[in-house]
C-alpha positions in Angstrom: 202.9 -37.4 -139.7 205.1 -35.1 -137.7 207.3 -32.0 -138.3 205.4 -31.4 -141.6 206.9 -34.6 -143.1 205.2 -37.6 -144.7 206.5 -40.5 -146.7 205.2 -41.9 -150.0 206.9 -44.6 -152.1 210.0 -44.4 -149.9 210.5 -40.7 -150.6 210.0 -38.0 -148.0 207.7 -35.0 -148.8 207.2 -31.7 -147.1 203.7 -30.4 -146.4 202.6 -27.0 -145.2 199.3 -25.2 -145.1 198.8 -21.8 -146.7 195.5 -20.0 -146.2 193.9 -23.3 -145.3 195.2 -25.1 -148.3 197.9 -27.8 -148.3 201.2 -27.3 -150.3 203.4 -30.3 -150.9 207.0 -30.7 -152.1 209.1 -33.7 -152.7 212.4 -33.6 -150.7 213.9 -36.1 -153.1 215.4 -38.3 -150.4 214.5 -41.5 -148.6 216.6 -40.6 -145.5 214.6 -39.0 -142.7 217.5 -37.0 -141.2 218.3 -35.5 -144.6 214.6 -34.9 -145.2 214.4 -32.9 -142.0 217.4 -30.8 -143.0 215.8 -30.1 -146.5 212.5 -29.4 -144.8 214.1 -26.7 -142.7 215.5 -25.0 -145.8 212.1 -25.3 -147.5 210.2 -23.8 -144.6 212.7 -21.0 -144.2 212.5 -20.0 -147.8 208.7 -20.5 -148.2 206.5 -18.1 -146.3 202.8 -17.7 -147.3 203.0 -14.1 -146.3 205.8 -12.6 -148.5 205.3 -9.1 -147.3 205.8 -10.0 -143.6 208.6 -11.3 -141.4 207.9 -15.0 -140.6 207.3 -15.6 -137.0 207.7 -18.5 -134.6 205.3 -19.8 -132.0 207.0 -18.0 -129.1 207.1 -14.7 -131.1 203.3 -14.7 -131.7 202.2 -15.9 -128.3 204.7 -13.6 -126.5 203.4 -10.5 -128.4 199.8 -11.6 -127.9 200.2 -12.0 -124.1 201.9 -8.7 -123.8 199.1 -6.9 -125.8 196.3 -8.7 -124.1 197.4 -7.9 -120.5 195.4 -4.7 -120.4 192.3 -6.2 -122.0 191.9 -9.4 -120.1 191.0 -10.0 -116.5 194.1 -10.9 -114.5 192.8 -14.5 -113.8 192.1 -15.0 -117.5 195.6 -13.7 -118.5 197.2 -16.0 -116.0 195.2 -18.9 -117.4 196.2 -18.1 -121.0 199.9 -17.7 -119.9 199.8 -21.1 -118.2 198.2 -22.7 -121.3 200.7 -21.2 -123.7 203.6 -22.4 -121.5 202.2 -25.9 -121.8 201.7 -25.5 -125.6 205.3 -24.4 -125.8 206.5 -27.8 -124.7 205.3 -29.0 -128.1 205.4 -26.0 -130.4 208.3 -23.8 -129.2 210.6 -23.3 -132.2 207.9 -24.1 -134.7 207.1 -21.6 -137.4 203.6 -20.2 -136.7 202.3 -20.9 -140.2 203.4 -24.6 -139.7 200.9 -25.1 -136.9 198.0 -26.7 -138.8 194.8 -28.5 -138.0 196.7 -31.8 -138.5 199.5 -30.9 -136.0 196.8 -29.8 -133.5 195.0 -33.1 -133.9 198.3 -34.9 -133.1 198.7 -32.6 -130.1 195.2 -33.5 -128.8 195.9 -37.2 -129.3 199.2 -36.9 -127.4 197.6 -35.0 -124.5 194.7 -37.4 -124.3 197.2 -40.3 -124.3 198.9 -38.7 -121.3 195.6 -38.8 -119.4 195.0 -35.0 -119.6 191.4 -34.0 -119.2 189.5 -32.8 -122.2 188.5 -29.6 -120.3 192.2 -28.8 -119.8 193.0 -29.4 -123.4 190.2 -27.1 -124.5 191.4 -24.4 -122.2 194.9 -24.6 -123.8 193.4 -24.5 -127.3 191.3 -21.4 -126.3 194.5 -19.6 -125.5 196.0 -20.7 -128.7 193.0 -19.6 -130.7 193.2 -16.1 -129.2 196.8 -15.9 -130.2 195.9 -17.2 -133.7 193.2 -14.5 -134.1 195.8 -11.9 -133.1 198.2 -13.3 -135.8 195.5 -13.2 -138.5 194.6 -9.6 -137.6 198.3 -8.7 -138.2 198.6 -10.7 -141.5 201.1 -13.1 -139.9 198.8 -15.9 -140.8 195.8 -16.6 -143.1 193.6 -18.8 -140.9 193.1 -19.8 -137.3 193.9 -23.5 -137.2 192.0 -24.0 -133.9 188.8 -22.9 -135.6 189.3 -25.7 -138.2 189.3 -28.5 -135.7 186.4 -30.9 -135.7 184.3 -31.1 -132.5 184.5 -34.9 -132.1 188.1 -35.2 -130.6 187.1 -32.6 -127.9 183.8 -34.0 -126.8 183.4 -34.8 -123.2 180.7 -35.4 -120.6 180.3 -32.9 -117.8 181.2 -34.5 -114.4 178.1 -35.9 -112.7 177.6 -34.4 -109.2 177.0 -37.0 -106.5 176.7 -35.5 -103.1 179.2 -36.9 -100.6 178.2 -38.0 -97.1 178.4 -35.4 -94.4 181.1 -37.5 -92.8 183.2 -37.2 -96.0 182.6 -33.5 -96.2 183.7 -32.9 -92.6 186.8 -35.1 -93.0 187.7 -33.6 -96.4 187.7 -30.1 -95.1 189.5 -30.9 -91.8 192.4 -32.5 -93.8 193.2 -29.1 -95.4 196.2 -27.2 -94.2 196.6 -23.4 -93.6 193.8 -21.1 -94.7 192.4 -23.6 -97.2 190.3 -25.1 -94.4 188.5 -21.9 -93.4 188.2 -21.0 -97.1 186.5 -24.3 -97.9 184.1 -23.9 -94.9 183.4 -20.3 -96.1 182.6 -21.5 -99.7 180.2 -24.1 -98.3 178.5 -21.4 -96.2 178.1 -18.8 -99.0 178.1 -20.7 -102.3 180.9 -18.5 -103.7 183.1 -19.7 -106.5 186.7 -20.5 -105.5 188.4 -17.4 -106.8 185.6 -15.2 -105.5 186.3 -16.4 -102.0 190.1 -16.7 -102.4 190.5 -13.1 -103.5 188.1 -11.7 -100.9 189.4 -8.7 -98.9 188.3 -7.2 -95.7 187.1 -4.0 -97.5 184.5 -6.1 -99.4 182.7 -7.1 -96.1 179.8 -5.1 -94.8 179.1 -6.5 -91.3 176.1 -4.2 -90.7 174.3 -5.3 -93.9 175.8 -8.8 -93.6 176.9 -9.0 -97.2 180.1 -9.3 -99.2 180.5 -7.3 -102.4 182.3 -9.4 -105.0 184.2 -7.7 -107.8 186.3 -10.5 -109.2 183.4 -12.6 -110.6 183.1 -15.0 -113.5 181.0 -12.7 -115.7 182.9 -9.6 -114.7 179.8 -8.0 -113.0 179.9 -7.1 -109.4 177.3 -8.7 -107.0 176.6 -9.0 -103.3 176.4 -12.2 -101.4 174.5 -12.7 -98.2 176.6 -13.7 -95.1 174.8 -16.0 -92.6 176.0 -16.5 -89.0 178.3 -19.4 -90.0 180.0 -17.2 -92.7 180.4 -14.3 -90.3 181.8 -16.6 -87.6 184.4 -17.9 -90.0 185.4 -14.3 -91.0 185.8 -13.3 -87.3 188.7 -15.7 -87.1 190.6 -14.4 -90.1 193.2 -11.6 -89.9 194.8 -9.4 -92.5 193.4 -7.6 -95.6 193.2 -10.8 -97.7 190.9 -12.9 -95.7 192.0 -16.4 -96.9 195.6 -15.9 -98.1 198.2 -18.4 -99.0 201.3 -17.7 -96.9 204.7 -17.7 -98.6 206.9 -20.2 -96.7 210.1 -18.1 -97.3 209.0 -14.5 -97.0 205.8 -15.0 -94.9 204.0 -12.8 -97.4 200.2 -13.2 -97.7 199.0 -13.6 -101.2 195.9 -14.8 -103.1 195.7 -18.6 -103.4 196.8 -19.7 -106.9 197.3 -23.4 -106.2 194.1 -24.0 -104.1 192.9 -26.8 -106.3 196.2 -28.6 -106.2 196.4 -28.2 -102.4 192.8 -29.5 -102.2 193.7 -32.6 -104.2 196.5 -33.3 -101.7 194.0 -32.8 -98.8 191.6 -35.2 -100.4 194.4 -37.8 -100.6 195.1 -37.4 -96.9 191.4 -37.9 -96.2 191.3 -41.1 -98.2 194.1 -42.6 -96.2 192.7 -41.4 -92.9 189.3 -42.9 -93.6 190.9 -46.1 -94.7 192.6 -46.5 -91.4 189.3 -45.8 -89.7 187.6 -48.6 -91.7 185.4 -46.6 -94.0 185.4 -45.3 -97.6 185.9 -41.6 -98.1 183.9 -40.0 -101.0 186.0 -37.6 -102.9 184.6 -34.2 -104.0 185.8 -31.0 -105.7 186.1 -27.6 -104.2 183.4 -26.5 -106.7 181.1 -29.1 -105.2 180.9 -27.0 -102.1 178.9 -24.5 -104.2 176.5 -27.2 -105.3 176.0 -28.3 -101.7 175.3 -24.8 -100.6 172.7 -24.3 -103.3 170.9 -27.6 -102.6 170.7 -26.9 -98.9 169.5 -23.3 -99.6 166.5 -24.6 -101.5 165.9 -27.6 -99.3 165.7 -25.3 -96.3 162.9 -23.2 -97.8 165.0 -20.7 -99.9 163.5 -19.3 -103.1 165.0 -20.2 -106.5 165.0 -16.6 -107.7 166.9 -15.4 -104.7 169.3 -18.3 -105.1 169.9 -17.2 -108.7 171.0 -13.8 -107.4 173.2 -15.2 -104.7 175.0 -17.5 -107.1 175.3 -14.8 -109.8 173.6 -16.9 -112.5 172.7 -15.0 -115.7 169.5 -17.0 -116.1 167.2 -18.8 -113.6 167.4 -21.8 -115.9 170.9 -22.4 -114.7 169.7 -22.4 -111.1 166.8 -24.8 -111.9 169.5 -27.5 -112.3 169.5 -27.8 -108.5 165.8 -28.7 -108.4 166.6 -32.3 -109.4 168.2 -32.9 -106.0 165.1 -31.9 -104.0 162.0 -33.8 -103.0 158.7 -32.9 -104.7 157.6 -30.8 -101.7 160.9 -29.0 -101.6 160.7 -28.3 -105.3 157.3 -26.7 -104.8 158.6 -24.6 -102.0 161.6 -23.4 -104.0 159.4 -22.4 -107.0 156.5 -20.7 -105.1 157.9 -19.5 -101.8 156.4 -16.2 -100.8 159.8 -14.6 -100.5 160.1 -14.4 -104.3 161.1 -10.9 -105.4 157.9 -9.3 -106.8 160.0 -7.5 -109.5 161.4 -10.8 -110.8 159.8 -12.1 -113.9 158.2 -15.4 -112.8 158.9 -18.6 -114.8 156.4 -20.6 -112.7 152.7 -19.9 -112.7 149.8 -20.9 -110.5 148.8 -23.2 -113.4 152.1 -25.0 -113.1 151.5 -25.4 -109.4 148.0 -26.9 -110.1 149.5 -29.4 -112.6 152.1 -30.7 -110.2 149.7 -30.9 -107.3 
């Protein structure tokens, strides 16, 4: 079914959803083109919200983005805008109340058929859901169709982390162009997330204390990250206020990287070809995997899991415990019971635990 049309016994019917309930009407024709014309008349004349002006997809999403600009973090607003532009490829021109659970299931199937990752589809639907809640609050719609979607079509397995060889890491980073190379090396040296490092400015660096104060974080809370000698050495080679900027090819203007992941994928492709010519197989890895490598090395080299939790900005140490699986038994013991543990930190591991594992 598409465009709110379905056929039964050779006759085309219209179907819309009002307050979560289906409404059907025979269009009294077996010709699809004529049925679409009559459907347009039917949709135009039939609004489930008689007291309001009927709105189209672009009206609702446009107003939502404008109103949300002051409430959302800039990165989140950009993400929602990107998602809504992608959704517009399918839904632009559609009446908002004609976007139903069924049409969204069709959209999901089409996107999956195009090879789009489930995580990307879910991000797009998150933006649509926010706009739908905005419409419901203003009585432009009765329900949020995204909230009615079953979970099964959007299930996916988180990517399994497999640490690449050091040879692959070195080649992958060296194949980056511009400031993406020092940015990648800096992320590996600090464990910062991509946008935390990409948006870092000189004013956030305290060389005396050897820390960087991050303000643009995932959870919105500021935190400080320690800077080791490797990280400080990388910073010493960077100029300008934005430490790892993308440079506009036309104007020469320095700006925060917005296409770092895309540029990284291109660099990975270069590394694959280069390794192939050298007679060995390059192991691909993501920019975010640099954060995982930092965390594993931090613990393997005697770091404490509670201090790592603070460095990474995890809300709970249980998140940080995920890295223990990559350590040897002795390294796990060191990470849990290292004397450097902050005495004010509530301990999750006791001496009894230590005795049981001995």
